[in-house]
N, C-alpha and C positions, 0 to 999 in steps of 0.2 A: 524695300517692299516686303511686308510680312508674308510668310508662306501661305499659299492659297489654301483655303479650307477644303476639306475633302467633300467633293460631291459624292453622294451615296450615303452620307450621314442622315439625310432627310428625304422622305418621299411623301407624296400626297396619298392619303388613304381614301378620303371621300370629300365631295363638294356638295353643298346643299344650297339651292337657290330659290328665289321667290317666283311664283307664277305671275306672268304679266296679265293684268286685268285691264279691261278698257276704262273703267271709271276711277278706280282707286289703286294706287301702287305703293309698295313699301320702298322708300328710298333711304339711303344711309343718312343718319342724322349727323350734324356737325356741331360739336365734336361727337364722334362715335365711341361708345364705351362698351366693354364686355368684361365679364368676371367668371371665373371657373371655381366651382366649389369642390371640397374634398369628397363629395359623393358623386362626382362627375356629372353635375348639372352645370350647364353654361347659360348665363344670362347675357343678353345683348340688346341694344336699342336700335330702332329704326323710326323714321317719321312716316306715318301713313298719310299720303297726299291724296286728297279728294279733289278730282278735277273740277266738279261742278261748283262746290262751295269755296274752292281755292283755299281751304284751311288745312292745317297740319294737326295730326293727332300724335302725341309722343307715346310710342309703344314700348313696352318691355316684353321681350320674348325669352322663354325659358325652355331649354331642350335637355333631354337626357342623352348623353353621347351615344348610347346604344340604339336609340330610336330617334335620330335627329329630325326625321320628317314629322314626328308627332310633336309639333311645337305648340307650346301654350302661350298665346299672345294676350296681353292684358293692356287695356288703355290705362296708362299710368296715372291719369288724372293730373299730371304735372302740366302747368300752363306754359312754362318755358322749357327750353331744351334740357334734357337730362345730362348732367355733367359727370356724375360718378355712380358706379354700382359697386357694392362690396358685400361678399358673403361672410357670414360669421364662421367661427371655427368648427361648428358642428355641421356646417354646410346645409342647414335647413332653414335659414332666414336670410333675407336679402335687404340691403339698404339701397335706396335710390335717392339722389339729390339733384336739384335743378338750378337753373340760372335765375331763379326768383327766391332762393333761400329756403325752399321747402325740402324737408328730408322725410322720407317715408320708410317704414319698416314693413316688409312683406313676409308673411308666413304661410305655410301650407294649410288649406282648408281640409279638415278630416284626414290629415297625413297623406294627401294625394299629391304626387309630384306634378300632376297636370291640372292643379286647381289652387290658385293663390289669392290671398286677400291682404289688404293693407289694414293693419290693426292700430298701430300707434305711429307717432311721428313728432317732428319738432320743426320750428321755423325761425329764420332770421329774415324778417320781411324785406323783400326787394334786394337782397344782397347775395349775388351768385356764389354758390359753393364751389371751391376749387380743389379741396381735398377732403377725404372722408375715411374714417376707419372705425371698426369696432374697438372697444377697449380690450386690452390684453387680459386673458383669463389666467395667466401665470403658468400655463402648461407649455413647457418647451423641451423638445427632445434633441439629441444630437446623434447623427449617424456616424459611426466610426468605421471608415472603410478599412482601416488597418486591422480591425477586430472582426472583419466579416467572416473569418474562419472560426471564431470563438463559439463555444457550444451554447452559452447562456445569452438569451435575448437581452437581458439587462446590461450586458457588456457592449453588445453591438449598438443598442439604441438606449443611450443613458439619458436619464432625466436631468436637465440642467436647472440649477437653482435660479428661479426667476419669480419676481413678485408680481401679482396682478396689479393693474393700474389702480384698483380701488377694491377694498374688501368690505363685506358685510360683517356683522357680529359673528365671531367664531372663525374668521379667516376665509369665508366663502367668497369667491370673486363676485363683484357686482357687475351686472351687464349694463351696457350702454354704448354710446358712440361719441366720437369727437369729430368736428368738422372745422375747416378753415375757410373764411369767405374772402372775396376779392378786395374788401375794404380793410383787411387786416384784423378781423375779429376771429376769435376762437370760441366755438360754442360746444358745450358738453351736455349730453342728455343721459340721465341714468334711469334704468328701468327698475323700479322697486318690485319686490316679489308679488305685491298685491296688484300689479299692473299699472300703477301710477308712474308718470314720467316727471323727473326733476330736471329742469333745464337751467343752465346759467351761460351767460355770454360775457366775454371779457376781451379787451383789446390786447393784441400780442405784445405791444410795447407802447410807450407814451407817445412817440411820434408815429401815428398810424400812416402807413403808405400803401400804395396799391400792391396787391399780391396777385400776380398773373399765374404763377405755378406754386404748388406747395406739396409737401408730402409729410406723412406722420410715421414715427417709429417709436419703439418702447425700450426702456432700459431695464436691466435686471433688478434695479432697486425700486421699480414701480413708478418711475417718472415717464413723462411723454416728451418726445423731442419733435419739434416742428421745424421743417426747413422751408424757407420761402424765397421767391425771386420775383422782381417786378417785370421780368421778361426781357430786360436789356442786359447784354453781357458786360456793359460798362459799369453796372451797379453790382454791389456785393450780393452774394447768396447769404441770407441771414439764417441763423439758427436760434431757436428759443427752447427753454425748458419749461414744461407746463406741469403743474402739480394739481391734482383734483382731490378735493376732500368734501365730506358732508358735515356741515355744522348746523345744528338745530334744524334738522330736516330740510336744509337748503344746500344746494350744490355750490361749492366755492372753488374758484380757479385762481391759482397764483402763477405768474409767468416771470421768467428771468432770461436775460440775453446771454447767449453762448458765443464763442468765437465765430467769426464769419470768414468767408473766403472770396477771392476773385478768381474766375476761371483763368487757367494759364494762357489760353489762346489770346486773351485780351492784353496780356502783358508781354507776349512774345512779339518782338519787333517785326518778324516776317508776316505774322497773321493779324497784326494789330487791329485793323478795322474790318477784317474779312468776314467775321461772323457776328453780326450785330445783335442777334436774338438768342436767348436761351429758350430752347423748345421742349426739353425734357429734364425733369429733376426728380430723382427717385432714390430713396434709401435702398441699399442692396437687399435688405430683408427687413420685415417689419419689426423683428427683434434684434436688428443690428444697427443701432443708431450712430455707430462710429464709422460707417462706410457709406459714401454717397456717389451716385452716378449722375453726371451732367452731360447734356448735349447742347451744343450751340450750332446755329445754322444760318445760312443765307438762302437766297432763292434756289440754288442748285446743289449746294454741298453742306456737309455737317462735319463736326468733329466731336468725339466722345472722350470724356475724361473720368477717371475714377479717383476719388479722394478719400483719405482716411484721417481720423482724429487721433492724435497721439499726445501722450504726456511727454514734455521735454523739459530739460533743466535750463534755468535762466542763468547765463554767466553773470557773475557779480564783480564789480570793480575792486581792484586790490585795496583801495583805501579802506573799504568796509571790512575786508578780511583782517586788516591790522587792528582795527578798533574792536571787532568782535570775532574771535576765532571760531565761534559756533557757526557763523554764517559760512565761513570757508569750508567747513566739513560737509554741511548739508545744503545742497543747492536748492533754491526755491523752484517748484515745478509749475509749469503752465500747460494748458491744453492748446494744441495748435493743429490746424488742418494742413496736411502734406499731400502732394499729389502722388498717387501710387503708379498710375499708368495713363497713357493717352494713345489715341489712334492717330493714324495719318488722316489726310483729308479724305472723306468718304462721300459717296453719293448722298443725297438728302434723306435723312432718317424720317420715316413716317410713323413708326410705332416701336415701342420697346416692351419686351416681356421679361420679367425677372423670375428666377427659379424659386419654388416654394419648398423644395426639399431641404430640410435643415442639416446639410452635410457639415461635418466638423472640418475646420480649415487649419488644423495644426500641420506643421511641416511634415510629420510622418504620414498623416492621413493623405496629404496632397501627393506625397511621393508614391505611396502604395496605389493611390487612384491612378497616377500617371503610369506606373509600371503595369498595372493590370488593365489599363484602358477602360476604367470605370468613370464615366464623366457626368452622369445625371446630377443635377444640383450645382455643377461647376460652371455651366454655360448660361449666358443670357442671350436673348434673341433680339436682333435689330432688324426691322423691316425698312426697305428703302422705296423711294418713289418710282424706281424702275421695276418694281414688282419682285425683286429678289429678297431673300432673307439670309442673314448671316448669324451663326451662333459664335459668340466670342467668349473667351475665358473671363470669368467675373473679376479676377484680380489683375491679370496681365493684359486683358482686352485683345489677346492674340486670337486670330481666327481659328475656329475648330471645325465648322461645317458650313456648307452653303446650299441654298436651294434656289433654283431659278424657276420662276413661273413661266408659263408658255409665252407670256407677253414680254418678259425681260430677255434681252439678248444675252447669250452667254458671252463673256468677255473674250475677245481675242487677246493676243499678248500685248497690245498697245495700252498705254496708261488710260485709266478710266476717264480722265479729264478731256481727252481728245475725241472721245466717242461722239459722233454726231447725235444730237437729240432727235428722237423720232417725233413725227408730227403728232400733236394731240397728247393729252395726259394718258399715261399707262395705268392699267388696273394695279392697285397696290393695297397692302393691308393698312387700314386706318386704326385698327386696334388688334392686339394679340394677347394671348394668355398661355402660359405653360401649365401643363397638368401638374398634379401634386407630386408625381414621381419624376417629372421632367421628361417623360418618354413620349409625350405628345404635345403638339402646339396647335391651338385653334386661332384662326385669324378671320376677321370680318373685313372684307375689302370695300373699295370705293363704289362697288355696285350693290353692296348689302349682302353679298354671297358669303356663306360660311365655309371655310376650308379646314379640314383636319389633316395635320401633318404628323407622320411618324418620325420620331427622332431616335436613332439607334443609340443604345447605352454606350457603345464604344465610339460613337461619332463616325461610323463607317469603317473603322479599323477591322480587318478580318481577324476573328479570334477562333480558337479551337472550341468545339462544341461544349466542352466541360466548363470553360471560362464563361461562355455566353450564358449557360445554365446558372452558373454561380451568381452572375449579375442579376438575372431575373429573380432568382430565389431570394437574394438579399432584399430586393424591393418588395417581393410578395410577403416576406416576413415582416417588413416594416408596416405594410398595410394590415397585416394580421394583428400586430401589436397596437396600432393606432385606431383600428376600426374604419380606416378610409376605404373607399371603393377602389378596386384594383383593375377596372376596365382597361385603363391605359397600358397596363403591363401585358394584358392578353393580346394587344395589338402586335406584340413581338413574338408570340409563341407559335412556332411551326408545329404541324401535326407530329413530326418525328420527335419533338421534345417532350410531348405530354407525359408519356409513361415515366420518363426519368424525373421530370419535375415533381410529379405526384409522389413518387417514392422518396425523393430527397426531402420534400416538404414534410412528409410523414416522419422521416428520420430526425429532422431538426426539431419537430414538435415533441417527439418522444424524449428528447434530451432535456426538456424543460422540467421544472419541479411540478409536483402534482397539483398545487394550487393554480399555477398559471395554465396548466393543461386543462383544468376544469373550466377556467374562464374562456379559453379559446376553443373549447371542444366543438361548438357548433360552427364557429367561423372557419375552422380548417376544413370541415366537411363541405361547407358551401364553396370554399376555394377549390377543393378537389373537383367538385361537380362542374364548376365553370371551366376548369382546365380540360376535363374529359370531353366536354362538348366540342373541343376543337380538333379532335381526331376521330376518324371513322372507326378505328379499332377499339376505342374506349367508350364509344357513345352509349353502350348499354349500361355502363357503370353510372352514368348520370342519374338514371332512374334509381339505382340503389342508394346513391348519396342522398337524393331527395327523400326517399323512403326512410332513410336513417334519421334525417332531421325530424321527420314527422314522428318517428318512433320515440326519439329522445323527448320531444315535446309532450307526446301523449303520456309517456311513462312519468314525467315530472308532474303533469297535471293530475293524473289519477292518484298518484301516491300522495300528493298534497291534500287530497280530499279526506284521507284517513285521519281520524282524530284519536288521540290517546283516551282511554276509558276514564282514567282518574285525572284530576287536574294536577296533582303533584307529579309532573311528568318525569318519567325515567330519563336516563341520560341519552337514550336514542329515540328518535321519532319513529312512529309506526312504519313509515316508509323505509327507513334505514334498517329497522329490525326485519322487515319483510325480505330485503335484499340479503341480509346476513343469513337468515334461516334458509332461504331458497338456495344459497350457494353452499351451505353446510350439508343440507339434507338432499342427497343426490338420488333419492328414491324415484322410480319411474311411475309410481302410482300417485296420481294427483291428490287423492283423499288423504294419503299418509303424510304428504307435505302440509296439507291444510290443517291437520289436527294440531300441528305445532304452533299455530298462530292463535292469537287471542281474537276470536271472532267478533267480540263486542267492539273492537276498534274499527271494524269494517261496516258498522251499521250506518246507513245513510237513508235520507228520506226517499220514498218511492218515486216521487216526481223527478228527483235528481238522477236516480238510477235510470229511469226511463229516458231522460234527456241525453244520457251518455250512450244510448244504444248504437248510434251510427259509428262512434269511435270504437266501441267494443267490437262491432261487426268487422271493422277494418282489421283489427288485431287478429280476430278469428280467421278471416279470409286470408290474410297474409301468411299466417302460420301454415294453413292448408296448402296454399300455393307453393310455399317454399319446400315443404316436405314432398309434394307431388313432383316438384322439378328436380329432386335429388337424383333419381336414377339416370336422367339424361344430362348430367352435369358436363359430360364430355362433349356435348353438342356445341355448335357455335355459341359464343357467349350470349346468354340471354339475361334480361333484367332479373335481379334477385340472386344471380350467381354468387356475388361476393358475400352474401349473408351466410352461405353454407359453410364458410370458414371463419365466421366472425363470432367468436365465443361471447363477447360482451353483448352483442345485439341479441343473440339467441337467449342469453341469460335474462335480458330484459323481457323478451317475449314470454319466457317461462314464468317470471314473476307475475306478469300481467294476467296470464292464464289462471294462475292461482287466485288472484284478486277477483277475476271475473267469475270463477267458480263459486266463490263465497257469496258474491253479490247475487248470483243466480239462485241461491237458496232463499235469499230474501225476496227477490222479485224475478220469477222465471222469465218474464217477457223482456228483460234487458239482455238476455244471453244472445250470443251470435246465432243466427239462423243458418242451419246447414240443410241441404237437400240430400237425404240419405236413402240408400236402397232398402234398408230394413228398419222397422220401427223400434226394435229393441236396442239398437246400437247406441252406446254412450260415446258420441263423437268427441266430446271434449277430452275424456280421459284417454281415448285412443290417440288423439293428436298430442296430448301432453306426454304420453309414453314415448312416442317416436321423437318428439322434440327434445326430450331429456337425453335420449340416446345420442342424438346428433350433437347436442350441446356438450356431452361428456367427451366427444371426440376432439373438440377444439377449445375447451375452456382455458387451457394454458397456452398462451400465445407461442411460446418457443417449443411446445411439444404437441404438435397437431397430428392426430392419427387419422387414417382413412376410415370412413364408416364401414362396418362389416357387412357381409353379403346378406345376412338375415334382415338387417335394417333396410337395406336397399330393396330386398324382396317385398317387405311389408309396404314400403312406399310405392312400389310398383302396383300394389293392389288398391291403393287409395282411390284412383279414378273409378274403380268398379264399386267402391263403397259409398263415396261422396261425390257430389257434383263439384268439380274444380271451378272456382269463381274466376271471372275476368278481373284483373287488377287494373284500375284506372291510373296509368302512369301519367306523369306530367307531360304537357305538350312540348314538342321541341320548340325552342325559342325562335321568335320571328325577328330577332335583333340583327344588327349589321355585322357583328364581329366575325362570324364564320364566313361571310361573303368577302372579307378583306384579306383572306390568307394568301391568295395567289398574287398579291401585290398589284392587282389591276385597279385602276382608279374607278370608284363607284360614283356615278352621278345621281343625285337625289333632288327631290323637290319638296319644299316645305308644304305640309298639309296633305301629301299624297304618299301612302305606303307604297314601297317599291314592289313591282310585280315580279321582280326577278327571283327565281328559285335559287337557293344556295347550292353548295356543292353536293356531292353524292351522299354525304352524311345523312341529310334529312330524309332522303328516299329510303335508306335502310331502316330508318327509325320509325317510319310510318306504320310498320307492322305492329308496333306496340301502342299506337295512339289512335283514339277514335277518329273516324273520318268525318268530314263536315256533314251536317244534316242528322248525325246520330245524337242521342240525348247528351246534353252537357252535364258536367258534375261540378259541384263546389268542392274543390280539392281539400279544403281545410275542415269544412264541416261534414264532409262526406255525404252531402245531400244531392239528390238528383234535381236538376233544374229544368229538365225537359229539352226537347230539340231546339226550341226557339224561346230562350229564357225571357220572362217578362220582368224579372227583378234586375235592378242596376247592379253591375258587378265591378270589381276592381281586379287588375292583374298585376303581377310582380314584374318590374322592369328588368329583372335579371333572370329569373327561372321560369317566368310565364305562368306561374301558378294562379288559378282563378278562384275568387271567393266573392260572396255577396257583400255589398256595401253595408246594408242594414241587417242587424241581427234579427232572425225570426224568433229567437228564444228569449224568455225572461228569467230562466232559472239561473241562480247564482253560479252553480258549478260550470254551466256553459259559458257564462260571462267570464269566469276565471280562465277558461280555455281560450276565449276570444281575445282576452287582454294580452295573450302571448304574442299575437301578431297584429295588434291594432296599428302600431307605428310603422313597423317593417314586416316584410314577409319572414317566414322562418329562416330563409337563407340570408337575411339581412338586406335584401333589395328593397327599394322604395316601391310603394304602390302607385299605379296610375288608374284613373277612372276609365272604364271602357265604354265605347258607344253601345247603346242598347242592342243594336243588331249584331252582337258579336259573333253570331253563328257564321 
């Protein structure tokens, strides 16, 4: 008997179920399918049964894991049951296929995560699809656990040489999908850049036979491997190589047969006829075509086997060696499937979930992973008909962790076979998916309910704090490099870890080269913000990080509007020269800094300047707010506090003040408006003087000095000279993550936002945020929307930032600003459309 998996490696985070309605109900479809994207969107199917008309509508539901109740349900338009769902590698498009041979590609309408439309598709009429996959885009990383201490991200996450399934001119990967149908056809559709779809269909082999199960994987050389089974364990599992090419604007498919295998349980005399059906057939990863997982079952039990394809030498008879000595030296090689591992008899398997984390499987990596108890990516999940879930090692199939649902009985020490069957079928998972870091598992059960399970990175082994932090940090860095969403990592962050994680993340980031730091500069700020939300002691810093993202974006946009005066451009753009001059000339007088710049580079049209007034006003207000809050920096941490020590950000504000000053000479009405006590006061130069003094205190990161008393005294006088503005901080998020920290199960309902208030964090935070009924603001355009907005708005699924869906402006400069966040929020989160009554 294998050692029992550790209970404690998995626990339920939340459960979301459908509301019972009198006339129409969501019931789980058969088969039930779900898919999890790298942006933490989950798609799954149900059948909507209408009692009166006795008909079924095949629905696809898409949720964001942070707001599971906010489900987007779409009538898929599939006439038969949906058999496959597949996300693409960017996590923003979804394929669905049905039992009538129709394949549809769904994409977001206006980049909104809760609005989807079907744009293109393909069809093999009347032929049910059994396997579906996007073509490979040639991007493959490997995570090296043994290098998790290395300083360079390139060593920890190395790029593996891998060819795309098909390339356009110039080596760009071509997009498209491949599907296998029940009658043994393979169909490939290619999306041309102009939106046209090229489709070709070909038989997998000359003797077409029924395909009950299939899976698709890719090889590094750009080929596709298809595995098929007719569902009977007495038949072989067949493998085919598929090559796709484009000839004369037509898609062409070539197939050839690869070695096949018989499951070992069918040749084993003890179990010969015990497991008649093959119920699951999966490649261990979509880019590992040489390892396959098989499961054979009967009514009550299952057995799981893992096979691998190896090159082996073929022994040659001595007769040939005498005739030709060359043959004796060099053995001919053949490919052969060999069994790696198998389980004992198990309860009947109802679903399998495979890891998507591309962990490197070399012996040293495996050894380090085992020593440090770092298991994400090494375990695959099996769900059973009794409602339990096991995580087993992907190579040895040894048990690593167990989860018992409330309905499954925890085993007493007698063997599983003798357990009396309870009356009636138990609730069990019909479909499961692991998240992209393997730290969470989503399952949809036989009642159509969605469960979210946490999976501990160490599978329940107790580790010291330092090691736990290292595990989470390694995965956060992986998300930072790939651009994947890191929600599933936040599930494991305890309030006491936040401070440490943020500091360590910053240290690791500072060890990268300047070019990579530039690429990741906004992503790390967004990551720190999402971490700081999880602890009451760091909650005010969330505001600072969001303000910093906003500042970086404004600075880039305003600088990009500057144009060189002559066309024979100098080596530096006007924006770069502005940065250089402002950091070289440390004068506290704004006009002396301004004289050094070529004012003709700053000339813009009047309408453009006027349209930027709201952004300019934010810069002016924020500088005033920061300086006015300098004297009481010792008070409990308030938003804005971290800016007072952040030389880089203060430098950006200083540059922007200079630009705004020059623009104010061209068009005074674009200047920030201050309410001053005396008419003669030059507010901008006063603020610039104080800002420069503060900036000089902390412009060198490793040599920060305290601001002197004279500066603090002057800042104390500011409230008596100017009216200090209220800064509109971002709303604290209404997501689920902060409600999951005390490890209590949260019960939710689809379509109903939970009424539960989170922990104490949000109440402390309300001091900075507008109360309901107060005027709302468009956080990115800095426009006031009124207390009850009439415009349709969208909000970010991660930071809760709100902005109008349609642009009120037509000026190109404003369009340029809006392009920065048309697809994603500044923090990288996806947008979702808000109901009109969002007050």
